[in-house]
C-alpha positions in Angstrom: -21.3 23.8 7.8 -17.8 24.2 9.1 -18.2 21.2 11.5 -19.2 18.9 8.6 -16.4 19.9 6.3 -13.8 17.0 6.2 -10.1 17.5 7.1 -8.0 18.6 4.1 -6.2 15.7 2.6 -2.4 15.7 2.7 -0.9 15.2 -0.8 1.3 12.2 -1.0 3.6 10.6 -3.5 1.9 7.9 -5.6 2.4 4.3 -4.3 3.9 3.3 -7.7 6.6 5.9 -7.4 7.3 6.0 -3.6 8.1 2.3 -3.2 11.2 2.9 -5.4 12.6 5.8 -3.5 13.4 7.2 0.0 11.9 10.6 -0.6 9.3 11.9 1.8 5.9 10.3 1.2 3.7 13.0 2.7 4.2 16.2 0.7 2.7 18.7 3.1 0.1 21.5 2.7 0.6 24.3 0.3 -0.7 27.7 1.3 -4.2 27.1 -0.1 -4.6 23.8 1.8 -3.2 25.3 5.0 -5.7 28.2 4.8 -8.5 25.8 4.0 -7.7 23.6 7.0 -7.0 26.5 9.4 -10.5 27.9 8.5 -12.1 24.8 10.0 -10.9 25.8 13.5 -13.9 27.1 15.5 -11.9 29.4 17.8 -13.4 27.8 20.8 -13.8 30.1 23.8 -12.4 27.3 26.0 -10.2 25.3 23.6 -9.8 21.6 24.6 -7.0 20.8 22.1 -4.2 22.2 24.3 -5.0 19.7 27.0 -3.6 16.9 24.7 -0.2 18.6 24.0 2.6 17.4 26.2 4.7 20.6 25.5 1.8 23.0 25.9 1.8 24.6 22.4 -0.8 27.4 22.2 -2.7 25.8 19.4 -5.6 28.2 18.8 -3.1 31.1 18.8 -0.9 29.6 16.1 -3.8 28.5 14.0 -5.3 32.0 14.1 -1.9 33.4 12.8 -2.1 30.9 9.9 -5.6 32.1 9.1 -4.2 35.7 9.1 -1.4 34.5 6.7 1.2 35.3 9.3 3.0 32.1 8.8 6.4 33.1 10.2 4.7 34.4 13.4 2.8 31.1 13.6 6.0 29.2 13.6 7.6 31.4 16.2 4.6 31.0 18.4 4.9 27.2 18.2 8.7 27.5 18.9 8.0 29.3 22.1 7.0 25.9 23.5 8.2 23.3 21.0 11.7 23.5 19.7 11.1 20.7 17.1 7.9 21.8 15.3 8.9 20.4 11.9 9.7 17.1 13.5 6.5 16.9 15.6 4.4 18.0 12.6 5.5 14.9 10.8 5.8 12.1 13.5 3.8 13.2 16.5 0.7 11.0 17.1 -1.7 14.0 17.0 -4.7 11.7 16.7 -4.1 10.5 20.3 -3.1 13.9 21.7 -4.2 17.4 20.7 -6.6 16.3 17.9 -8.2 13.8 20.2 -9.7 16.7 22.2 -10.7 18.9 19.2 -14.5 19.4 19.4 -14.9 19.0 15.7 -13.8 15.4 16.2 -17.0 14.6 18.1 -19.1 14.5 14.9 -16.5 14.6 12.2 -12.8 15.1 11.4 -10.8 17.1 14.0 -8.7 20.0 12.8 -5.4 18.8 11.2 -3.3 20.5 13.9 -0.1 18.5 13.1 -0.3 19.2 9.4 -0.7 23.0 10.2 2.3 22.8 12.5 4.3 21.2 9.8 3.2 23.8 7.3 4.1 26.8 9.5 7.5 25.4 10.4 8.4 24.4 6.9 7.3 27.9 5.6 9.6 29.5 8.2 12.5 27.3 7.2 12.1 28.1 3.5 11.2 31.8 3.7 12.4 33.5 6.9 15.7 34.4 8.6 15.8 32.9 12.1 16.8 35.4 14.8 17.3 33.4 18.0 16.3 35.1 21.2 19.0 36.8 23.3 18.9 36.0 27.0 20.8 37.4 30.0 23.2 34.7 31.3 22.7 33.3 34.8 26.1 31.6 35.1 24.5 28.2 35.4 26.1 25.2 33.6 24.2 22.1 32.6 25.4 18.9 30.9 22.9 17.0 28.7 23.5 13.4 27.8 22.0 12.6 24.4 20.8 14.7 21.6 17.5 13.0 20.9 14.1 14.8 21.4 14.4 14.9 25.2 17.9 16.2 25.2 17.3 18.8 22.5 14.3 20.1 24.3 15.9 20.4 27.8 18.9 22.0 26.2 16.9 24.6 24.2 14.7 25.5 27.2 17.6 26.0 29.5 19.5 28.0 27.0 16.5 30.3 26.6 16.5 30.7 30.4 20.1 31.9 30.3 22.1 28.8 31.2 25.2 27.4 29.4 24.4 24.0 28.1 26.6 21.3 26.7 25.2 18.3 24.9 27.2 15.1 24.9 26.2 12.8 21.9 27.7 9.3 21.5 27.1 9.1 17.8 28.8 11.1 15.0 25.5 13.0 14.2 23.1 14.8 16.5 19.4 13.9 16.6 19.3 10.6 18.4 16.3 8.4 17.4 15.2 11.1 14.9 18.3 10.4 12.9 18.8 6.7 13.3 15.3 5.3 14.0 12.9 7.1 11.6 13.3 6.6 7.8 14.0 9.5 5.4 10.6 8.9 3.7 8.9 9.8 7.0 11.3 12.3 8.5 13.9 13.8 6.1 17.3 14.1 7.9 17.8 17.7 6.7 14.7 18.6 8.6 16.2 17.1 11.8 19.5 18.9 11.3 17.7 22.2 10.7 16.1 21.8 14.1 19.5 20.9 15.6 21.1 24.0 14.1 18.3 26.1 15.7 19.1 24.6 19.1 22.8 25.4 18.6 21.9 28.9 17.6 20.6 29.4 21.1 24.1 29.0 22.4 24.1 25.3 23.1 27.4 23.5 22.7 27.3 20.1 21.0 30.0 17.5 21.5 29.7 14.5 19.1 31.4 11.1 19.5 31.2 11.6 23.2 29.9 8.6 25.2 29.1 9.5 28.8 30.0 6.5 30.9 33.2 6.0 28.9 34.4 9.5 28.2 33.4 10.6 31.7 30.9 9.4 34.4 27.9 11.3 35.6 29.8 12.0 38.9 32.8 13.3 37.0 30.5 15.7 35.0 28.9 16.9 38.3 32.4 17.4 39.8 33.7 19.1 36.7 31.8 22.4 37.0 28.3 21.5 35.9 25.5 22.5 38.2 23.2 19.8 36.9 23.1 16.8 34.5 20.2 15.6 32.4 20.3 12.0 31.1 18.4 11.6 27.8 20.3 8.7 26.4 17.2 7.0 25.0 16.4 3.3 24.5 18.9 1.9 22.1 19.3 -1.7 23.3 17.2 -4.1 21.1 14.9 -6.7 22.6 14.9 -10.2 21.0 12.5 -13.2 20.8 14.9 -15.7 22.4 13.8 -18.5 20.1 16.0 -21.1 18.3 17.8 -19.9 15.2 17.7 -16.2 16.1 21.5 -16.0 15.4 21.3 -17.1 11.8 22.7 -14.9 9.1 20.0 -12.6 7.7 18.4 -11.8 11.0 18.6 -8.2 12.2 17.4 -6.2 15.2 15.3 -3.3 14.1 17.9 -1.0 15.6 20.7 -2.3 13.4 18.5 -2.5 10.3 17.3 1.1 10.7 20.6 2.6 11.8 22.3 1.1 8.7 19.5 2.3 6.5 18.8 5.8 8.0 21.9 7.1 9.7 24.5 5.3 7.5 22.4 5.5 4.3 22.7 1.9 3.2 20.1 2.6 0.5 22.8 4.8 -1.3 25.4 2.0 -1.4 28.1 2.1 -2.8 28.0 5.9 -2.6 27.8 5.4 1.1 30.0 2.5 2.2 27.3 0.7 4.2 26.2 -2.6 2.6 23.0 -4.2 3.9 21.7 -7.6 2.9 18.0 -7.7 2.1 16.6 -10.8 0.4 13.5 -11.3 -1.7 11.2 -12.3 1.2 11.4 -10.4 4.4 9.6 -11.0 7.7 9.3 -8.2 10.2 8.3 -9.3 13.7 6.2 -6.7 15.6 3.5 -4.2 14.7 4.6 -0.8 16.1 5.9 2.2 14.2 9.4 0.7 14.2 8.1 -2.5 12.6 6.2 -0.5 9.9 9.3 1.6 9.2 11.5 -1.6 8.9 9.0 -3.2 6.6 8.7 -0.2 4.3 12.5 0.2 4.2 12.9 -3.4 3.2 10.5 -2.9 0.4 12.5 0.1 -0.9 15.7 -1.8 -0.5 14.5 -4.4 -3.1 12.4 -7.0 -1.3 9.7 -8.6 -3.4 7.5 -9.6 -0.5 7.4 -8.2 3.0 5.4 -9.6 5.9 4.4 -8.1 9.2 4.3 -11.0 11.7 2.3 -10.0 14.8 0.9 -12.2 17.6 -2.1 -10.1 18.3 -5.0 -8.7 16.1 -5.3 -5.5 14.2 -7.1 -3.8 17.1 -4.0 -4.2 19.3 -1.4 -3.0 16.8 0.5 -0.1 18.4 1.5 1.6 15.2 -0.2 4.8 14.1 -3.2 4.2 11.8 -1.6 6.4 9.2 1.6 4.3 9.1 -0.4 1.0 8.9 -2.4 2.5 6.0 0.8 3.6 4.2 2.3 0.1 4.6 -0.8 -1.6 3.3 -1.0 0.8 0.3 2.6 -0.2 -0.5 1.8 -3.9 -0.5 3.1 -5.0 2.9 1.4 -8.2 3.9 0.0 -8.6 7.4 0.1 -12.0 9.2 -1.9 -11.3 12.3 -2.4 -13.6 15.3 0.8 -15.3 14.3 3.9 -15.8 16.4 7.4 -17.0 15.4 8.7 -20.0 17.4 11.8 -21.0 15.4 14.1 -19.7 12.6 15.4 -22.3 10.2 18.6 -22.0 8.2 20.6 -23.8 5.5 23.9 -25.6 5.9 25.7 -22.3 5.4 24.0 -20.7 8.3 21.7 -18.4 6.3 18.1 -17.9 7.2 15.6 -19.8 4.9 12.3 -20.2 6.8 10.5 -19.2 10.0 8.2 -21.6 11.8 5.1 -19.8 13.3 2.1 -20.9 15.3 -1.3 -19.3 15.0 -2.7 -17.5 18.1 -6.0 -16.7 19.6 -6.8 -13.9 22.1 -7.8 -14.9 25.6 -10.7 -13.3 27.5 -9.6 -10.0 29.1 -7.5 -10.4 32.2 -7.6 -8.2 35.4 -5.8 -5.5 33.4 -8.4 -5.6 30.7 -5.9 -6.9 28.1 -6.5 -9.9 25.9 -3.4 -12.0 25.8 -2.3 -14.2 22.8 -2.4 -18.0 23.3 -1.0 -20.5 20.8 -3.4 -22.8 19.0 -2.2 -26.3 19.4 -1.3 -28.0 16.0 -1.4 -24.7 14.0 2.3 -24.6 13.3 3.4 -23.7 9.7 6.5 -22.5 8.0 7.0 -19.4 5.9 9.9 -19.0 3.5 11.9 -15.8 4.2 15.6 -15.0 3.7 15.7 -11.9 5.9 14.1 -11.2 9.3 13.9 -8.0 11.3 13.0 -8.2 15.0 11.0 -5.1 16.0 9.5 -5.9 19.4 10.8 -3.0 21.4 14.0 -1.5 22.9 15.4 -1.0 26.3 17.9 1.6 27.6 21.5 1.0 27.0 22.9 0.1 30.5 26.3 1.9 30.3 25.2 5.0 32.3 23.3 2.9 34.8 26.3 0.7 35.3 28.8 3.5 35.7 26.7 5.8 38.0 26.6 5.1 41.7 23.3 5.8 43.5 21.1 5.8 40.4 17.9 3.8 41.0 16.6 1.7 38.1 13.8 -0.7 37.4 14.1 -4.3 36.4 13.7 -3.1 32.8 16.8 -0.9 33.1 14.9 2.4 33.0 15.9 5.1 35.4 13.6 6.0 38.3 12.7 9.7 38.6 10.4 12.0 40.5 7.5 12.4 38.0 7.1 16.1 38.8 10.7 17.2 38.5 12.3 14.3 36.6 15.1 14.3 39.2 16.8 11.0 39.9 17.8 9.6 43.3 21.0 11.7 42.9 20.6 15.4 43.7 21.2 17.5 40.6 20.9 14.6 38.2 17.7 14.5 36.1 16.5 12.1 33.4 13.7 11.9 30.8 12.6 10.3 27.6 12.9 6.7 26.7 15.6 6.1 29.3 12.9 6.7 31.9 9.7 5.6 30.1 11.0 2.9 27.8 10.5 3.3 24.1 7.7 5.9 23.6 6.8 8.8 21.4 9.0 11.8 20.4 6.5 14.3 21.9 6.3 12.5 25.3 10.1 12.6 25.5 10.0 16.3 24.8 7.4 16.8 27.5 9.7 15.1 30.0 12.5 17.4 28.8 10.4 20.5 29.5 9.5 19.3 33.0 13.2 18.7 33.7 14.3 22.1 32.3 11.9 23.9 34.6 13.1 22.0 37.7 16.8 22.4 36.8 16.3 26.1 36.3 14.7 26.4 39.7 17.4 24.4 41.3 20.2 26.5 39.9 18.5 29.8 40.6 17.8 28.8 44.2 21.5 27.8 44.6 22.5 31.2 43.4 20.0 32.9 45.6 18.1 34.3 42.6 14.5 34.0 41.5 
């Protein structure tokens, strides 16, 4: 019977209410729902779910603690491997990772592992005093560039190993993409800051408004007493379409649009002095999570109609199914197999229309991918007064341009050894989006854990210790 019972539904704000606020949409499990969902776990003798977790969370162990109503212990068990459990429980694509391997998913719904992770971490935040572990100091010193998921993970792991860690963050608030890229209604900022405070409680020093490459170079950090440097500076440089009219007023990169909305709280203007212009009809180009976030933000900022404009079909959309479902529930309109070719403005330089061409998908090429091809004569115009370009990001080149000996790809990502995450420069490591290009929070954390292990081994070998 257990295998046939469906996954417990996550309570959500009603559509009618949530489209008018930036409060969290998914409300999380209460104790009853958490116990109901945990009871679905079969306690497999050879659990497969752990294979899908990039940070190696002991999933059956923490779920058993939830079953036993030991919620605080469950949270601590997760934190032994994952320093950002409340974040991952909200934004990690569990359906493509741990839950993908759950045996219940073969004939029904997998266990809602992410939802249980969120429940345990939220319960601890609201009900327990956090007593960070005390570790004997090694004397090692590590500089971490960037306080996003990769940087926070490597810093926390190294601090637990006894090293002194300093994070250099270029923005005025720690958290990286967790703060500027993901909307409040998906990931409340107080949740992120609570996780940051936990990392600081481990003894990690955090220096804000500190841009490595301007403040100091990587070589200067290495020569200034640090035994190793980890680069986790993310992918904050927006990609553009490079079509006529892209410089018209009313066209944003998704980076600017989301930074203004999330980090600078444009939705609270004039309480926060960050105005943002959102018209009545908004076109968002792209169909990843960033595009869904941008479209749903635009709706909450007052747009009457919001379009997702995507050149491929629904099957190729990279966004999580959950985010697509939420966007559709909220009234976002999807224009699939559609590609913008020109933006059209008025005589004052403001955007008025976008010209698009319909697409068809080719037969699969050697890589197995079906590529979009324009349908001749299918051009049409769509009236919009705001556009958001959400077609991906690349690493900001400042570190690459100021660091001699660093190997990079043509896309600007840093080349590393995949086992250790070490760059071509001894003692300098990198991970997260600056290496992989824009990817998931949990994959960045996995890279951070690999790097922390390698950095620890390097420092201890240098000191002649195990």
